[in-house]
N, C-alpha and C positions, 0 to 999 in steps of 0.2 A: 493797526493790527497787523500781525505776522501773517506770511504766506499760509493759506489754507491747502493743506495736502488731501487730495481725495482718496489716495491709496498708500497702504503701507510701502509698496514697491517705490512710489515717489520719494517717501522719507528714506528709504534705504539708499535711494540714488543720492539724495542729499548729503546722508552720513558718510558715504562712500567718497563723494567728491570733497567733503569737507566744508561743505557749505553751512551745515548745522551739526550740532551734538544733541545727543539725548537730553542732556541736563538744560541746554538752551531751549529745545523744545518744551521742556515740563515749566521752565520759567515763563515762556510765552503762553502756555495754557493757564498757569497760575495768575498771569497779569489779566487774561479775559475773564476768569472767574471773579477777580476782584471788580473789574469794569461791570459784570453782569450780575452781581449779586442781587440786584432788586428783582431778577428774574425768579428767584428762589428755587433753583434747580438742584441744588445741592443742600442735604442734610449736615453733611460734614466733609471737609476737604483735608486730605492726608499730605499736606504741602511739605512738611519736613522729611517724611519718609519717602514720598515721591521723587524728591531731590536727592536723597541719599541713594535710592535705587537707581535713579539716572546716572550719577557718578559711577557706581558699580556696573551698570550697562555699558557705558562708553569704555570702560576699561576693558570688559569682556570683548567689546567689538574690536578692540585694537589686537587682542591677544587671539581673536579668532574664535571664541568659544560661546560667543552670544546664541541665544536660542532663536527660533523662527518668529518670535514677536518682538524681538529687540527693537526699539524704537517706536512700539505702539503704545500710546497712553490712553487708557480706558477708565470709563467710571461703570460702578456696578449699583444696580437698584438696591434700595434699603430693605430688601428681604432675602439678600444673599449673604451667607455667614462667611465672615473674615476673621480668623481667629486673632483674638486681643483687640478687635474693633468693635464699636456699637453696631447693633442691628436692631432696628426698631420696627420694620415695616411701616413707618411713618404713624405709629399709634402710640397714644398716651400710655396704653398698658404695657408696652414694651420699652417705654422711656428709661434710657440708661442701662439696658440689657447690653452685655458685652459677650460675643460669641467665644465659646470654649475650644471650638474646632472651626476649620475651614471647609467650606462646601468643597466637593469634588471639583467643580468647574474653575473655582479661584486657585486650587492647588495646581491645576494643569494649566491655566494661563500665566501663573507665576513660574512655573517649571520652564516655560518658553520665554521667559523675561519680559512679559508685559508689565507695564507699571499702572497700578490702580491709584488714580488721583484722588478719589473720594467715593461717597456713596450718596445716591441721588434721591430725592424727593419722589413720592408716589402716591397714588391713592392708598388709603388706609388698608393694610393687609391686601392690596392689590384688587380692591373692589370698587371699581369706577371706571368711566370712560372719559374723564376730564380733569383729573389730578386736583379736584376740589375738595375731595374728602380727607386729606392729609391732616394730621395733628398739627403739622408744622407749616400749614397754610397753603394758599393756592400757587401753583406755578404758572408763569407768564408765558406766553407764545411769543418768541423773539420776532416773529415776522409781523405781529400785531400784539402788543401787550395788553390790549383789552379783551383777548380771547384765550380760550383754554389750549394747552399745548396736546390734548387727548390724554388718554390713560389708559391702563394704570401707571404704565412707565413714562409719564410725561415729563420728569425731571431728566430722565435718561436721553429722551429724544432731544430736549433743549439744550442739554450739555453738549451734543454733538452739532445741533442746528447753530448755536451761537459760538462755535470753536473754543469751547472750553476743555475739550478732550477730542482725541481722533474717533474714538469709537465706544459704543456703550453697551453694556450686557443687561437685558432685561427679563421679565418673564412674560409669557403669552398664556393667558387661561381661554379667553375668548376674543382675542384680538389686541391685547394689552401692549404688543410690541408694534403689530402692524398700523394699528390705527394712529396712535402718536405719530409714528414715522410718517404716515400720510399728512397729518395735519401740520408737520414740521419740515416736509419736503425732504425727507430721508428716505434710505431703503431699510424696510424692516423685514426680517426673516425669521419665521418659525419653521422648524424642522419637523419630520414626523415625530408623534408622541413616542417616547421609548428611545429616541436616538440620543439624548443627552441627559446625564444622571441628575435627578432631582434631590440628591443627598445634600443637605445643607442648605436647602431652599425652603423659607417659612411658607408653609402650606396654605392654599386657599381652597383649591378643589383638586385633590389629588389625580384624579382620572383625567384631568385636563390640563394641568399646569405643565408648562414646557419653557425651558431657557430658549431664548431667543437674542438676536444681535440687531443693533441700530448702527449703520455705517453710511459712508458717502459711496461706497463702490460695492460691486457684486464680488469683486476679487477679495475684498475684506471679509464679507460674509461667509465666502467659501472657505478661507483660511481659518476664521474662528470656529466654524462648524468642525473643521478638521481637527482641530486642537481639542475641543470640548467634548466631542461625540466619542462613543465608545462604552464597553461594558465597565461595570463598577459593582464589586461586591456589595455595596451599602445599598444598592438599588435594584430589587429584584424585578421590577417592571421594565427594565431596559432589553432592547433586542439585542440578540447574539450576532446578528448580521455584520459582516466585515465592514469596517469604515473605509472607502476609497480616498484617495490622495486628491480631495476635492479641488485644492487650489492648482495643483499641477495639472490635473485632468480638466481644468476649467478651459474650454475653447469656445470659439464662435461657432454657433449652429449654423450649417449651410444647408442641410436638407430642410424641405419643406415640413411643417408640423401641422397637426389637426388641432384646431382650437375650438372650444365650445364656450359660448356665451350664455348667461340665463336670460331667456326671453322675459321672464318676471321682472328680472332686475332693471333691464331696460325701459320697460313699461310701467315701472313703479312710480306712482305720482308724487311721492316725497323726493324723488331724486333730484337733486341740484341741477338746473340747466347746463351749467358749464362742464359739471362732470358727466352728463350725458353726452354733451357735444364731443368730450374728449375721448369718451369710450367709442362713440360711432366713429370718430376719426381714426382712433387706434384699429378698430376693426377693418376699416377702408385700408389703412396703411399695411396690415398684416397680409391681408388678401392680395394687395399690390406686389408685396415681397414674394408671392408664390405660396403662401400658406393657405391651407383649407380653413375657413372660420365660418361656423354655422350656429345658428340658435339652437338651444334645446329647452324643453320644458322642465322646470324643478318646481313641481307642485307643491312642496313643502316648505317653500320659503317663509310663508307666514307663521309657520310651528317651530322655526329653528330659535328664535328668541326665547319663546315662553319654554321650550324644551331646556334649553341652556340654562335659563335662570332657575327652573325647579331642581335641575340636578345641582347645579353649583351651590346653591343655597343649601340644600340638604347637606352636600359635603363640607360647606363652610360650618355649618351648625355643628357637625362631629369634629373638624378639625380644630375649632376654636374653643372647644370644651376645655382644653388643657389650660387656658389662661383665666385662672380661678383665684387669683391673688394669694395663693398659697406656696407654689413652687418656685416662682419667680416673677419678675415684672412688677407692675404696680399693685400696691395693696391700699386700700381705703384708710386713711387715717381715723374713720368715724367707725369703723368695725369694731364690734365688742364680742362677737362669738363666730363659731363656723358659718352659720347661715348669713349673717350680716356680711361676713368676709366676702363670700362668694357674690352675693347681690350687689353690695356696695362697690366692690372692685370691679366688677364688670360692667355695672351700669355707668360708673364714673370713667372707666378706663378705655371703653370702646365708644367710638362716634356714632352719629346718627345713622349713616349709611350701613356700617358693619352691624349694628344693632338690628337694624330692619332685616338685613339678609339673615342673620341668626335666628330671629324669632320666625320670620317666614320658613326658614329650613327646618326649624324644630316642628312647626305646625305641619309642613309635609310630611315628616316622619312619624308623625303621631298616630297612634291607633285609630282606625276609622278612616283616616285620610291617605295612608301610605299606598294604598292600591289605587286610590283615586288619583293621585297625583304623581308619586315617585314611580310607581310600577309602570303607569302610563308613559311617563316620560321617557324610562328607559326603553319602551317598546317603540317610541317615536324616535330615539336616538338611533335605534337599529335600522329602523326605515331610511332615515335620512343618510346613514351610512351606506346602506345598500344601494340607494338611488345614486349617490356620489360616486360609488365604485362603479356602477353600471355605466355612467357617463364616461368616466376615465377609462374603462375598458374599449371605448370606442374613439376616444380622443386623448392627444397627449396633455392637455391643460385645460382648465376652466378659467375664463377672464371674467372678472366682475370689478366693480367699483370697491376699494377697500372701505369707503364709508360714504352714507347717502350724501354728505355735504362736507364742505371745508370746516375748519374750526370755528365753533360757535362762541358766542359772547360768554364771558365769565359771569356767574350767577344764574344761568338759566337752569341748571341741573337742579338748583334748590327749589325752584317753582314747580317742577315736573319732573321726578326722578324717571318716569317712564319713558320721556323723550330721549334722555340719555341713553337707557337700556337699549332703544332702537337704533341708537349709533352702531350697534354690534352686529346689524342685521345681516351683513355680507361677510363677515369674519369669523362668525361661529360656526358655519358650516363646516370648515376644515377643521375647528377645534372638536365638535362633536363626532366626526369621522376619524380624527387622528392624521389627516393628511399634512403634508409640508405645504407651506403656503408663504408668498412674499408679496410685500406692497413695494411697488416701484414709482417714484416721482414723476409726474407728468410736466413737462415744460410749459409753464404758466408764468409769464412775465408781467401779467397786468393785475391779478388778484392775488389771493391766499394760495398757499401751496395745496396740493391734493395728491392722491396716488391711486394706482388701479392694481389690482391684486390678480395673481395668477396662483392656481392650485394645481398640486400634481398628484400622482399615486404615491401611496405610502413607500417611503424608502427611495423614491425617485428623485431625491435632492440634486444630484448631479446633472441630470436632465434639465430641471427647473433653473438651476443657476446658468447653466448654459444657455438657455433660451432668454434668461433675464438679461444676461450679458449683451446680447444681440438686442433685446427690447429698448 
């Protein structure tokens, strides 16, 4: 295996010194993809196109006209549109669908000379925490192939973990970038809701979905955010706040910070002992470095998962109504009229987990139950957001585990999906409140990889990235 570069700056030094070429890098990544095909991380590899772009990028580097991401080879999750390429959200119902336009983030990445090497496997329509609901099969964790990589951006995380690309772009609805990053020992970053355009992203739950990155370094997370963030005429939910030069303003934090950790998280009975030990050790280390680290009470912890699932299932029911066998995508060959086209195409085209969420979401939105579930969950979401804001008005960051345990065995979710839903217990707080959050890997040489999470105030990504660089 060729050298693993932990940051784009390392790659650029190698390019400058003549140690490597972009074409050589792409060839090395393609070789790793070939070796690791059994991990099932990619739904499609753009080998010829990636090599052709690599040759062009090498020429641009010689001419001095290359963009900021020249030398960065990335993968994209299979729910991100790239014109002329298939985009299936790992679902049978979109099998063979080809994107007729590119997402805003793809356009911005390509404009800075990033090379997209392929599209990655994910939980179907990004619904899952284990990457087991994909129509194209389970993705395996490179650290232990009997275990899941996390989800829904499991293929994206494994593509970076196994050295098949330098970085990956995924989506994070309730932890779908951060949790697989934790399971695979990577850095998973979700910015504030409204920081990055969702135009050209296949929707799951529109008031939660946010583009995020999986990288080896905080520097690369900062640079990717800088490139992808900013206003977009195609997405009215975006903030108009100015975008800082995250990468050039990234600096080691020297002044002490105030960090809160959730008392209920530390005391939670289901928390894996080694994760608890790592959290307590981190708290001690932060205190020793001069930071103020204090426990706070977050009495809504047991409500975050049900609130999240009620709201996202309701939004999924609405968003996925468009896949009806008429406009595009899978149409059942057994259909004979309009009603059978709808029924058969949807029942045959969607997988078990997606159907479960659509049906529950439709029930939640139905007459007689709307107020009992959806309205109540919206009120709970507001309470969770207000409590999170209250904590972050007193502290710079909230520290929690990313997930309550390391990667679990493949097949467990099928026996009890609720167990998988509870894997989101620490990540959904930031999603419900729209805050930026990052999962940082813990040095763990003996067992499976796992991470700890930091949450910051809305649009305080710069401080979060700076502190993470120290962390």
